[in-house]
Each structure stands twice: as C-alpha cells, then as structure tokens.
Backbone and ligand atoms as CSV (ligand in chain L), in Angstrom:
chain,resi,resn,atom,element,x,y,z
A,1,MET,N,N,8.138,-30.004,53.342
A,1,MET,CA,C,9.583,-29.848,53.552
A,1,MET,C,C,9.864,-28.525,54.258
A,2,ILE,N,N,10.686,-28.573,55.294
A,2,ILE,CA,C,11.022,-27.364,56.049
A,2,ILE,C,C,12.365,-26.816,55.578
A,3,VAL,N,N,12.377,-25.521,55.309
A,3,VAL,CA,C,13.589,-24.863,54.844
A,3,VAL,C,C,13.912,-23.729,55.820
A,4,THR,N,N,15.169,-23.582,56.187
A,4,THR,CA,C,15.522,-22.494,57.107
A,4,THR,C,C,16.151,-21.346,56.331
A,5,SER,N,N,15.395,-20.839,55.376
A,5,SER,CA,C,15.873,-19.753,54.536
A,5,SER,C,C,14.680,-19.034,53.948
A,6,VAL,N,N,14.871,-17.775,53.565
A,6,VAL,CA,C,13.773,-17.060,52.900
A,6,VAL,C,C,13.962,-17.100,51.386
A,7,ARG,N,N,14.856,-17.987,50.948
A,7,ARG,CA,C,14.986,-18.212,49.509
A,7,ARG,C,C,14.191,-19.468,49.160
A,8,VAL,N,N,13.310,-19.321,48.193
A,8,VAL,CA,C,12.431,-20.429,47.827
A,8,VAL,C,C,12.937,-21.050,46.531
A,9,ASN,N,N,13.338,-22.301,46.613
A,9,ASN,CA,C,13.809,-23.008,45.427
A,9,ASN,C,C,12.595,-23.509,44.629
A,10,LEU,N,N,12.480,-23.019,43.403
A,10,LEU,CA,C,11.285,-23.325,42.611
A,10,LEU,C,C,11.223,-24.789,42.185
A,11,LYS,N,N,12.395,-25.398,42.016
A,11,LYS,CA,C,12.421,-26.823,41.649
A,11,LYS,C,C,11.803,-27.663,42.765
A,12,LYS,N,N,12.176,-27.301,44.008
A,12,LYS,CA,C,11.623,-28.029,45.158
A,12,LYS,C,C,10.133,-27.723,45.310
A,13,LEU,N,N,9.803,-26.459,45.027
A,13,LEU,CA,C,8.416,-26.030,45.192
A,13,LEU,C,C,7.490,-26.722,44.194
A,14,GLU,N,N,8.041,-27.101,43.056
A,14,GLU,CA,C,7.236,-27.807,42.061
A,14,GLU,C,C,6.773,-29.157,42.604
A,15,LYS,N,N,7.591,-29.719,43.484
A,15,LYS,CA,C,7.271,-31.050,44.016
A,15,LYS,C,C,6.334,-30.970,45.211
A,16,GLU,N,N,6.584,-29.988,46.082
A,16,GLU,CA,C,5.758,-29.890,47.289
A,16,GLU,C,C,5.811,-28.481,47.867
A,17,ASP,N,N,4.839,-28.182,48.735
A,17,ASP,CA,C,4.856,-26.898,49.424
A,17,ASP,C,C,6.070,-26.849,50.355
A,18,LEU,N,N,6.584,-25.648,50.535
A,18,LEU,CA,C,7.746,-25.504,51.411
A,18,LEU,C,C,7.371,-24.695,52.646
A,19,LEU,N,N,7.891,-25.131,53.763
A,19,LEU,CA,C,7.698,-24.406,55.008
A,19,LEU,C,C,9.007,-23.687,55.323
A,20,LEU,N,N,8.947,-22.370,55.376
A,20,LEU,CA,C,10.160,-21.598,55.632
A,20,LEU,C,C,10.133,-21.154,57.085
A,21,GLU,N,N,11.096,-21.619,57.847
A,21,GLU,CA,C,11.122,-21.252,59.262
A,21,GLU,C,C,12.532,-20.914,59.694
A,22,GLY,N,N,12.679,-19.786,60.372
A,22,GLY,CA,C,14.000,-19.422,60.858
A,22,GLY,C,C,14.071,-17.973,61.274
A,23,ASN,N,N,15.298,-17.493,61.351
A,23,ASN,CA,C,15.564,-16.115,61.765
A,23,ASN,C,C,16.355,-15.379,60.705
A,24,LEU,N,N,16.063,-14.106,60.591
A,24,LEU,CA,C,16.831,-13.240,59.699
A,24,LEU,C,C,17.550,-12.211,60.565
A,25,ALA,N,N,18.852,-12.084,60.374
A,25,ALA,CA,C,19.593,-11.070,61.129
A,25,ALA,C,C,19.241,-9.693,60.578
A,26,PRO,N,N,19.147,-8.689,61.471
A,26,PRO,CA,C,18.792,-7.348,60.990
A,26,PRO,C,C,19.692,-6.865,59.856
A,27,LYS,N,N,20.970,-7.218,59.887
A,27,LYS,CA,C,21.863,-6.697,58.851
A,27,LYS,C,C,21.559,-7.282,57.466
A,28,GLU,N,N,20.946,-8.458,57.455
A,28,GLU,CA,C,20.562,-9.043,56.164
A,28,GLU,C,C,19.418,-8.259,55.516
A,29,LEU,N,N,18.689,-7.532,56.367
A,29,LEU,CA,C,17.518,-6.807,55.863
A,29,LEU,C,C,17.863,-5.422,55.348
A,30,ASP,N,N,19.062,-4.969,55.655
A,30,ASP,CA,C,19.516,-3.678,55.144
A,30,ASP,C,C,18.496,-2.564,55.453
A,31,LEU,N,N,18.105,-2.493,56.710
A,31,LEU,CA,C,17.126,-1.487,57.118
A,31,LEU,C,C,17.821,-0.146,57.314
A,32,PRO,N,N,17.089,0.955,57.155
A,32,PRO,CA,C,17.720,2.260,57.336
A,32,PRO,C,C,18.211,2.427,58.775
A,33,GLN,N,N,19.414,2.952,58.914
A,33,GLN,CA,C,20.000,3.115,60.246
A,33,GLN,C,C,19.854,4.552,60.737
A,34,ASP,N,N,19.253,5.410,59.909
A,34,ASP,CA,C,19.214,6.822,60.271
A,34,ASP,C,C,18.028,7.175,61.161
A,35,ASP,N,N,17.144,6.200,61.391
A,35,ASP,CA,C,16.005,6.475,62.263
A,35,ASP,C,C,16.466,6.316,63.707
A,36,GLU,N,N,16.491,7.436,64.422
A,36,GLU,CA,C,17.018,7.368,65.782
A,36,GLU,C,C,15.970,6.918,66.793
A,37,CYS,N,N,14.706,6.960,66.400
A,37,CYS,CA,C,13.641,6.601,67.345
A,37,CYS,C,C,13.343,5.109,67.303
A,38,ILE,N,N,13.618,4.484,66.165
A,38,ILE,CA,C,13.223,3.086,66.001
A,38,ILE,C,C,14.400,2.297,65.441
A,39,GLN,N,N,14.743,1.239,66.106
A,39,GLN,CA,C,15.824,0.384,65.636
A,39,GLN,C,C,15.389,-1.067,65.740
A,40,LEU,N,N,15.814,-1.832,64.757
A,40,LEU,CA,C,15.587,-3.263,64.825
A,40,LEU,C,C,16.945,-3.901,65.061
A,41,GLN,N,N,17.109,-4.505,66.234
A,41,GLN,CA,C,18.430,-5.028,66.593
A,41,GLN,C,C,18.438,-6.531,66.794
A,42,GLU,N,N,17.235,-7.094,66.915
A,42,GLU,CA,C,17.167,-8.523,67.182
A,42,GLU,C,C,16.684,-9.259,65.926
A,43,PRO,N,N,17.006,-10.550,65.824
A,43,PRO,CA,C,16.617,-11.286,64.617
A,43,PRO,C,C,15.105,-11.302,64.399
A,44,VAL,N,N,14.735,-11.327,63.143
A,44,VAL,CA,C,13.329,-11.400,62.747
A,44,VAL,C,C,12.974,-12.878,62.577
A,45,GLN,N,N,11.903,-13.290,63.227
A,45,GLN,CA,C,11.477,-14.686,63.107
A,45,GLN,C,C,10.433,-14.808,62.009
A,46,TYR,N,N,10.641,-15.772,61.144
A,46,TYR,CA,C,9.630,-15.963,60.106
A,46,TYR,C,C,9.124,-17.399,60.118
A,47,SER,N,N,7.873,-17.547,59.788
A,47,SER,CA,C,7.256,-18.859,59.657
A,47,SER,C,C,6.267,-18.741,58.502
A,48,LEU,N,N,6.709,-19.230,57.334
A,48,LEU,CA,C,5.952,-18.994,56.108
A,48,LEU,C,C,5.734,-20.294,55.351
A,49,GLN,N,N,4.612,-20.340,54.652
A,49,GLN,CA,C,4.377,-21.488,53.792
A,49,GLN,C,C,4.314,-21.011,52.348
A,50,ALA,N,N,5.112,-21.643,51.509
A,50,ALA,CA,C,5.124,-21.262,50.094
A,50,ALA,C,C,4.511,-22.389,49.278
A,51,SER,N,N,3.640,-22.001,48.353
A,51,SER,CA,C,3.076,-23.008,47.457
A,51,SER,C,C,2.979,-22.434,46.050
A,52,LEU,N,N,3.043,-23.321,45.092
A,52,LEU,CA,C,3.005,-22.907,43.696
A,52,LEU,C,C,1.564,-22.936,43.199
A,53,GLN,N,N,1.136,-21.795,42.609
A,53,GLN,CA,C,-0.228,-21.711,42.075
A,53,GLN,C,C,-0.101,-21.287,40.615
A,54,GLU,N,N,0.020,-22.268,39.735
A,54,GLU,CA,C,0.268,-22.001,38.320
A,54,GLU,C,C,1.508,-21.116,38.163
A,55,SER,N,N,1.323,-19.857,37.670
A,55,SER,CA,C,2.530,-19.040,37.466
A,55,SER,C,C,2.762,-18.062,38.628
A,56,PHE,N,N,2.227,-18.401,39.775
A,56,PHE,CA,C,2.441,-17.573,40.962
A,56,PHE,C,C,2.970,-18.412,42.110
A,57,VAL,N,N,3.691,-17.734,42.993
A,57,VAL,CA,C,4.065,-18.380,44.248
A,57,VAL,C,C,3.287,-17.669,45.347
A,58,LEU,N,N,2.518,-18.436,46.077
A,58,LEU,CA,C,1.759,-17.876,47.187
A,58,LEU,C,C,2.556,-18.114,48.472
A,59,VAL,N,N,2.819,-17.041,49.185
A,59,VAL,CA,C,3.562,-17.166,50.445
A,59,VAL,C,C,2.718,-16.565,51.557
A,60,ARG,N,N,2.427,-17.378,52.541
A,60,ARG,CA,C,1.621,-16.890,53.665
A,60,ARG,C,C,2.230,-17.355,54.971
A,61,GLY,N,N,2.011,-16.532,55.980
A,61,GLY,CA,C,2.498,-16.914,57.298
A,61,GLY,C,C,2.653,-15.696,58.160
A,62,THR,N,N,3.592,-15.768,59.087
A,62,THR,CA,C,3.792,-14.638,59.995
A,62,THR,C,C,5.271,-14.289,60.090
A,63,ILE,N,N,5.516,-13.020,60.340
A,63,ILE,CA,C,6.869,-12.586,60.707
A,63,ILE,C,C,6.756,-11.835,62.030
A,64,GLN,N,N,7.724,-12.098,62.895
A,64,GLN,CA,C,7.714,-11.484,64.222
A,64,GLN,C,C,9.050,-10.841,64.504
A,65,PHE,N,N,8.991,-9.679,65.125
A,65,PHE,CA,C,10.235,-8.992,65.465
A,65,PHE,C,C,9.975,-8.015,66.600
A,66,VAL,N,N,11.048,-7.469,67.131
A,66,VAL,CA,C,10.942,-6.516,68.228
A,66,VAL,C,C,11.615,-5.224,67.791
A,67,LEU,N,N,10.887,-4.133,67.910
A,67,LEU,CA,C,11.480,-2.827,67.603
A,67,LEU,C,C,11.909,-2.172,68.907
A,68,ASN,N,N,13.093,-1.598,68.894
A,68,ASN,CA,C,13.541,-0.809,70.036
A,68,ASN,C,C,13.227,0.641,69.722
A,69,CYS,N,N,12.303,1.198,70.484
A,69,CYS,CA,C,11.815,2.540,70.176
A,69,CYS,C,C,12.142,3.505,71.305
A,70,GLU,N,N,12.153,4.776,70.925
A,70,GLU,CA,C,12.221,5.819,71.926
A,70,GLU,C,C,10.885,6.546,71.880
A,71,CYS,N,N,10.236,6.652,73.036
A,71,CYS,CA,C,8.928,7.298,73.107
A,71,CYS,C,C,9.083,8.784,72.786
A,72,VAL,N,N,8.237,9.296,71.880
A,72,VAL,CA,C,8.371,10.699,71.475
A,72,VAL,C,C,7.938,11.662,72.579
A,73,ARG,N,N,7.244,11.138,73.590
A,73,ARG,CA,C,6.802,12.050,74.667
A,73,ARG,C,C,7.733,12.006,75.864
A,74,CYS,N,N,7.937,10.803,76.428
A,74,CYS,CA,C,8.712,10.751,77.670
A,74,CYS,C,C,10.182,10.428,77.422
A,75,LEU,N,N,10.542,10.105,76.187
A,75,LEU,CA,C,11.920,9.805,75.777
A,75,LEU,C,C,12.465,8.508,76.364
A,76,ASN,N,N,11.598,7.736,77.011
A,76,ASN,CA,C,12.054,6.439,77.514
A,76,ASN,C,C,12.149,5.449,76.358
A,77,TYR,N,N,13.104,4.531,76.496
A,77,TYR,CA,C,13.204,3.463,75.525
A,77,TYR,C,C,12.212,2.385,75.885
A,78,PHE,N,N,11.652,1.757,74.878
A,78,PHE,CA,C,10.770,0.621,75.141
A,78,PHE,C,C,10.865,-0.359,73.985
A,79,ARG,N,N,10.477,-1.602,74.293
A,79,ARG,CA,C,10.503,-2.646,73.269
A,79,ARG,C,C,9.090,-2.843,72.745
A,80,LYS,N,N,8.966,-2.872,71.442
A,80,LYS,CA,C,7.641,-3.046,70.856
A,80,LYS,C,C,7.651,-4.329,70.035
A,81,PRO,N,N,7.076,-5.409,70.570
A,81,PRO,CA,C,7.009,-6.644,69.778
A,81,PRO,C,C,5.937,-6.502,68.694
A,82,VAL,N,N,6.276,-6.960,67.505
A,82,VAL,CA,C,5.334,-6.849,66.382
A,82,VAL,C,C,5.162,-8.229,65.746
A,83,LYS,N,N,3.927,-8.569,65.458
A,83,LYS,CA,C,3.652,-9.819,64.729
A,83,LYS,C,C,2.832,-9.445,63.505
A,84,LEU,N,N,3.339,-9.786,62.344
A,84,LEU,CA,C,2.659,-9.401,61.104
A,84,LEU,C,C,2.207,-10.626,60.330
A,85,ASP,N,N,1.055,-10.489,59.715
A,85,ASP,CA,C,0.635,-11.516,58.769
A,85,ASP,C,C,1.318,-11.217,57.450
A,86,PHE,N,N,1.928,-12.229,56.884
A,86,PHE,CA,C,2.601,-12.076,55.608
A,86,PHE,C,C,1.758,-12.807,54.571
A,87,ASP,N,N,1.424,-12.118,53.515
A,87,ASP,CA,C,0.540,-12.725,52.520
A,87,ASP,C,C,0.886,-12.121,51.158
A,88,GLU,N,N,1.637,-12.859,50.374
A,88,GLU,CA,C,2.082,-12.306,49.093
A,88,GLU,C,C,1.848,-13.320,47.982
A,89,LEU,N,N,1.398,-12.783,46.854
A,89,LEU,CA,C,1.254,-13.606,45.658
A,89,LEU,C,C,2.280,-13.070,44.657
A,90,LEU,N,N,3.298,-13.865,44.396
A,90,LEU,CA,C,4.410,-13.381,43.578
A,90,LEU,C,C,4.356,-13.995,42.187
A,91,ALA,N,N,4.372,-13.127,41.194
A,91,ALA,CA,C,4.267,-13.599,39.812
A,91,ALA,C,C,5.613,-14.124,39.314
A,92,LEU,N,N,5.561,-15.245,38.617
A,92,LEU,CA,C,6.781,-15.804,38.025
A,92,LEU,C,C,6.894,-15.425,36.550
A,93,GLU,N,N,5.795,-14.877,36.019
A,93,GLU,CA,C,5.785,-14.453,34.617
A,93,GLU,C,C,5.158,-13.076,34.508
A,94,GLY,N,N,5.351,-12.442,33.367
A,94,GLY,CA,C,4.720,-11.145,33.117
A,94,GLY,C,C,5.554,-9.977,33.620
A,95,GLU,N,N,4.954,-8.787,33.552
A,95,GLU,CA,C,5.692,-7.563,33.860
A,95,GLU,C,C,6.093,-7.446,35.326
A,96,GLU,N,N,5.254,-7.985,36.189
A,96,GLU,CA,C,5.489,-7.835,37.624
A,96,GLU,C,C,6.311,-8.990,38.192
A,97,LYS,N,N,6.912,-9.779,37.315
A,97,LYS,CA,C,7.520,-11.013,37.805
A,97,LYS,C,C,8.707,-10.749,38.728
A,98,ILE,N,N,8.838,-11.648,39.666
A,98,ILE,CA,C,9.901,-11.553,40.660
A,98,ILE,C,C,11.197,-12.123,40.070
A,99,GLU,N,N,12.312,-11.597,40.533
A,99,GLU,CA,C,13.610,-12.042,40.029
A,99,GLU,C,C,13.898,-13.489,40.463
A,100,ILE,N,N,14.343,-14.281,39.515
A,100,ILE,CA,C,14.697,-15.670,39.820
A,100,ILE,C,C,16.202,-15.843,39.641
A,101,LYS,N,N,16.842,-16.311,40.700
A,101,LYS,CA,C,18.291,-16.524,40.664
A,101,LYS,C,C,18.587,-17.929,41.141
A,102,ASP,N,N,19.366,-18.669,40.376
A,102,ASP,CA,C,19.679,-20.057,40.730
A,102,ASP,C,C,18.406,-20.844,41.065
A,103,ASP,N,N,17.403,-20.722,40.231
A,103,ASP,CA,C,16.123,-21.419,40.421
A,103,ASP,C,C,15.400,-21.011,41.700
A,104,SER,N,N,15.810,-19.900,42.307
A,104,SER,CA,C,15.195,-19.518,43.578
A,104,SER,C,C,14.695,-18.080,43.542
A,105,ILE,N,N,13.682,-17.835,44.355
A,105,ILE,CA,C,13.251,-16.455,44.568
A,105,ILE,C,C,13.596,-16.082,46.015
A,106,ASP,N,N,13.912,-14.816,46.196
A,106,ASP,CA,C,14.369,-14.353,47.501
A,106,ASP,C,C,13.284,-13.455,48.115
A,107,LEU,N,N,12.832,-13.824,49.296
A,107,LEU,CA,C,11.737,-13.068,49.933
A,107,LEU,C,C,12.240,-11.931,50.831
A,108,THR,N,N,13.559,-11.806,50.957
A,108,THR,CA,C,14.116,-10.812,51.886
A,108,THR,C,C,13.530,-9.423,51.655
A,109,HIS,N,N,13.492,-9.012,50.388
A,109,HIS,CA,C,13.013,-7.680,50.052
A,109,HIS,C,C,11.555,-7.477,50.504
A,110,HIS,N,N,10.736,-8.499,50.315
A,110,HIS,CA,C,9.321,-8.386,50.683
A,110,HIS,C,C,9.139,-8.312,52.197
A,111,ILE,N,N,9.973,-9.079,52.895
A,111,ILE,CA,C,9.903,-9.054,54.362
A,111,ILE,C,C,10.350,-7.677,54.854
A,112,ARG,N,N,11.401,-7.153,54.238
A,112,ARG,CA,C,11.911,-5.831,54.596
A,112,ARG,C,C,10.816,-4.758,54.437
A,113,GLU,N,N,10.108,-4.810,53.306
A,113,GLU,CA,C,9.059,-3.822,53.057
A,113,GLU,C,C,7.968,-3.896,54.124
A,114,ASP,N,N,7.580,-5.119,54.478
A,114,ASP,CA,C,6.527,-5.276,55.481
A,114,ASP,C,C,6.981,-4.746,56.840
A,115,ILE,N,N,8.248,-4.969,57.163
A,115,ILE,CA,C,8.772,-4.487,58.447
A,115,ILE,C,C,8.755,-2.961,58.465
A,116,LEU,N,N,9.194,-2.350,57.369
A,116,LEU,CA,C,9.233,-0.880,57.322
A,116,LEU,C,C,7.836,-0.278,57.447
A,117,LEU,N,N,6.854,-0.954,56.856
A,117,LEU,CA,C,5.476,-0.459,56.950
A,117,LEU,C,C,4.951,-0.535,58.384
A,118,ALA,N,N,5.555,-1.428,59.167
A,118,ALA,CA,C,5.085,-1.615,60.547
A,118,ALA,C,C,5.749,-0.641,61.515
A,119,TYR,N,N,6.721,0.135,61.036
A,119,TYR,CA,C,7.370,1.116,61.917
A,119,TYR,C,C,6.332,2.152,62.343
A,120,PRO,N,N,6.203,2.396,63.645
A,120,PRO,CA,C,5.244,3.422,64.056
A,120,PRO,C,C,5.735,4.816,63.671
A,121,GLN,N,N,4.811,5.689,63.290
A,121,GLN,CA,C,5.182,7.053,62.900
A,121,GLN,C,C,5.663,7.844,64.105
A,122,HIS,N,N,4.924,7.719,65.185
A,122,HIS,CA,C,5.292,8.415,66.413
A,122,HIS,C,C,5.279,7.400,67.537
A,123,PRO,N,N,6.428,6.761,67.788
A,123,PRO,CA,C,6.434,5.705,68.798
A,123,PRO,C,C,6.042,6.241,70.182
A,124,LEU,N,N,5.107,5.567,70.800
A,124,LEU,CA,C,4.686,5.927,72.150
A,124,LEU,C,C,4.824,4.684,73.022
A,125,CYS,N,N,5.407,4.864,74.215
A,125,CYS,CA,C,5.576,3.723,75.118
A,125,CYS,C,C,4.213,3.211,75.551
A,126,ASP,N,N,3.250,4.120,75.535
A,126,ASP,CA,C,1.891,3.772,75.906
A,126,ASP,C,C,0.989,4.777,75.211
A,127,GLU,N,N,-0.153,4.334,74.707
A,127,GLU,CA,C,-1.056,5.240,74.003
A,127,GLU,C,C,-1.371,6.477,74.847
A,128,GLU,N,N,-1.410,6.263,76.156
A,128,GLU,CA,C,-1.813,7.332,77.066
A,128,GLU,C,C,-0.626,8.115,77.600
A,129,CYS,N,N,0.563,7.812,77.105
A,129,CYS,CA,C,1.753,8.422,77.709
A,129,CYS,C,C,1.663,9.946,77.675
A,130,ASP,N,N,1.724,10.554,78.850
A,130,ASP,CA,C,1.778,12.018,78.887
A,130,ASP,C,C,2.860,12.452,79.869
A,131,ARG,N,N,3.794,11.514,80.106
A,131,ARG,CA,C,4.878,11.831,81.035
A,131,ARG,C,C,5.882,12.763,80.380
A,132,LEU,N,N,6.469,13.548,81.188
A,132,LEU,CA,C,7.530,14.412,80.688
A,132,LEU,C,C,8.844,13.670,80.828
A,133,PRO,N,N,9.819,14.061,80.038
A,133,PRO,CA,C,11.121,13.391,80.151
A,133,PRO,C,C,11.648,13.434,81.581
A,134,GLN,N,N,12.226,12.318,82.012
A,134,GLN,CA,C,12.814,12.235,83.348
A,134,GLN,C,C,14.034,13.143,83.461
A,135,MET,N,N,14.793,13.175,82.400
A,135,MET,CA,C,16.038,13.947,82.413
A,135,MET,C,C,16.016,14.854,81.196
A,136,PRO,N,N,16.579,16.025,81.317
A,136,PRO,CA,C,16.732,16.826,80.105
A,136,PRO,C,C,17.686,16.106,79.160
A,137,SER,N,N,17.417,16.147,77.883
A,137,SER,CA,C,18.282,15.403,76.972
A,137,SER,C,C,19.650,16.083,76.887
A,138,ARG,N,N,20.666,15.257,76.948
A,138,ARG,CA,C,22.025,15.787,76.946
A,138,ARG,C,C,22.350,16.344,75.577
A,139,LYS,N,N,23.091,17.403,75.584
A,139,LYS,CA,C,23.472,17.989,74.306
A,139,LYS,C,C,24.442,17.068,73.578
A,140,GLY,N,N,24.242,16.917,72.308
A,140,GLY,CA,C,25.145,16.066,71.540
A,140,GLY,C,C,24.770,14.601,71.620
A,141,SER,N,N,23.837,14.290,72.499
A,141,SER,CA,C,23.423,12.902,72.605
A,141,SER,C,C,22.332,12.626,71.584
A,142,LYS,N,N,22.244,11.385,71.179
A,142,LYS,CA,C,21.211,11.023,70.215
A,142,LYS,C,C,19.862,10.967,70.904
A,143,ARG,N,N,19.921,10.738,72.194
A,143,ARG,CA,C,18.694,10.580,72.963
A,143,ARG,C,C,17.848,11.853,72.859
A,144,GLY,N,N,16.604,11.669,72.549
A,144,GLY,CA,C,15.718,12.818,72.474
A,144,GLY,C,C,15.657,13.409,71.077
A,145,ALA,N,N,16.454,12.881,70.184
A,145,ALA,CA,C,16.520,13.447,68.835
A,145,ALA,C,C,15.166,13.423,68.145
A,146,CYS,N,N,14.418,12.349,68.371
A,146,CYS,CA,C,13.163,12.247,67.648
A,146,CYS,C,C,12.072,13.068,68.310
A,147,ALA,N,N,12.246,13.394,69.585
A,147,ALA,CA,C,11.211,14.161,70.275
A,147,ALA,C,C,11.331,15.645,69.958
A,148,GLU,N,N,12.528,16.066,69.569
A,148,GLU,CA,C,12.741,17.494,69.361
A,148,GLU,C,C,11.807,18.088,68.315
A,149,SER,N,N,11.675,17.398,67.189
A,149,SER,CA,C,10.818,17.935,66.138
A,149,SER,C,C,9.379,18.009,66.634
A,150,LYS,N,N,9.000,16.985,67.392
A,150,LYS,CA,C,7.643,16.925,67.937
A,150,LYS,C,C,7.445,18.116,68.894
A,151,ASN,N,N,8.443,18.336,69.761
A,151,ASN,CA,C,8.317,19.418,70.739
A,151,ASN,C,C,8.230,20.778,70.062
A,152,SER,N,N,9.019,20.954,69.004
A,152,SER,CA,C,8.988,22.266,68.379
A,152,SER,C,C,7.638,22.489,67.684
A,153,SER,N,N,7.054,21.414,67.131
A,153,SER,CA,C,5.745,21.615,66.514
A,153,SER,C,C,4.704,21.894,67.595
A,154,ALA,N,N,4.887,21.310,68.781
A,154,ALA,CA,C,3.983,21.586,69.894
A,154,ALA,C,C,4.121,23.057,70.303
A,155,ALA,N,N,5.359,23.552,70.247
A,155,ALA,CA,C,5.596,24.946,70.594
A,155,ALA,C,C,4.867,25.869,69.622
A,156,TRP,N,N,4.909,25.510,68.349
A,156,TRP,CA,C,4.193,26.311,67.352
A,156,TRP,C,C,2.697,26.293,67.617
A,157,ALA,N,N,2.197,25.119,68.012
A,157,ALA,CA,C,0.767,25.011,68.305
A,157,ALA,C,C,0.409,25.927,69.466
A,158,GLU,N,N,1.291,25.989,70.450
A,158,GLU,CA,C,1.054,26.878,71.593
A,158,GLU,C,C,1.009,28.339,71.129
A,159,LEU,N,N,1.936,28.685,70.249
A,159,LEU,CA,C,1.973,30.060,69.728
A,159,LEU,C,C,0.680,30.410,68.993
A,160,ASP,N,N,0.231,29.422,68.208
A,160,ASP,CA,C,-1.015,29.622,67.468
A,160,ASP,C,C,-2.182,29.918,68.415
A,161,LYS,N,N,-2.198,29.169,69.518
A,161,LYS,CA,C,-3.262,29.349,70.510
A,161,LYS,C,C,-3.216,30.775,71.058
A,162,LEU,N,N,-1.984,31.237,71.369
A,162,LEU,CA,C,-1.818,32.583,71.929
A,162,LEU,C,C,-2.351,33.636,70.969
A,163,LYS,N,N,-2.054,33.412,69.693
A,163,LYS,CA,C,-2.509,34.379,68.687
A,163,LYS,C,C,-4.038,34.465,68.678
A,164,LEU,N,N,-4.643,33.270,68.788
A,164,LEU,CA,C,-6.114,33.229,68.766
A,164,LEU,C,C,-6.711,33.947,69.970
A,165,ASP,N,N,-6.031,33.766,71.118
A,165,ASP,CA,C,-6.530,34.438,72.337
A,165,ASP,C,C,-6.350,35.948,72.199
L,1,ZN,ZN,ZN,6.310,7.549,76.912
C-alpha cells in the first residue's frame, strides 16, 4: 500500500508493509532559519518502506533534497543535491519507544534529524575552490556572513605564521 505521508498508521502496518512516497515542505520540518550559509527551500522527497518487526517498526529508504549554500571561500551561491539512506528501527515498546498518536507514528522528526546531520560544516562550491569573492560583501547584507568567521580565523593563522618567522 502506498501512502503519501510520513505518518505511519500502525493498524494498516499490521496488515501489510507500507510504502511512503511524497514530498515534505521545508516548513513542516521546522529547520533552523538562523544558518545563513545553508538553507533548505525546496520540498524534501521521501521514498520509504515501513514494515512491522514484532515490537519495532523498520523504516528504510531514501530521502532527497537540495540545500542552497553559500560557499565559504568564494561566497557564490550553489545548489547541493543530497540523497540520504534512511534506515531506522523504531521501538513501539520500552524506554526508547516512539510516540504513538491516533494509532500512527510520525517520522517527521527523524527525517529532520537526518537532514540536519547532512548539513555541510563548511559549504564549498567545489572541494578545490580557491577563488576569491567576486565582489566585496556589502555592509549590512547577509551575503558573506558565513565567510567572515572563516576569514578572521585565516587572519589569525597568518598572524601565527608571522610570529613563527
Ligand atoms: Zn567557492
């Protein structure tokens, strides 16, 4: 049975495995908006299979999304498509049990966690990127905000080198 939701109805799951396929809007994921270098603005595609394994629900499949990043070196914006393997064993009983509401479990939180783990620490448009910014970042603009901390630490590294010399 195909379901277009990340909520898994346990009554249905008792009868057969469920295929969850669809899109999640970024706002449903409640992702942090304070990261100026990385934003998720497009829907997240999920394709998951849920099956009941005694007192666990096994959910496996893939989630795909596109991150809009600002390169910490050249300050250019770029799109970073990400495809993640999703593999979770969720307990229905015991201390670690997942919350059940209206006979359903909600996978939104788990998908959110996986997406956050996939955020790059220092987004680079290319592993080899060594370009300098095309334009000086405008004052008061958000652009370049994430590169500033990087640049200042680079400045400290330069100072350290001078001291050694
Ligand atoms: Zn770059």
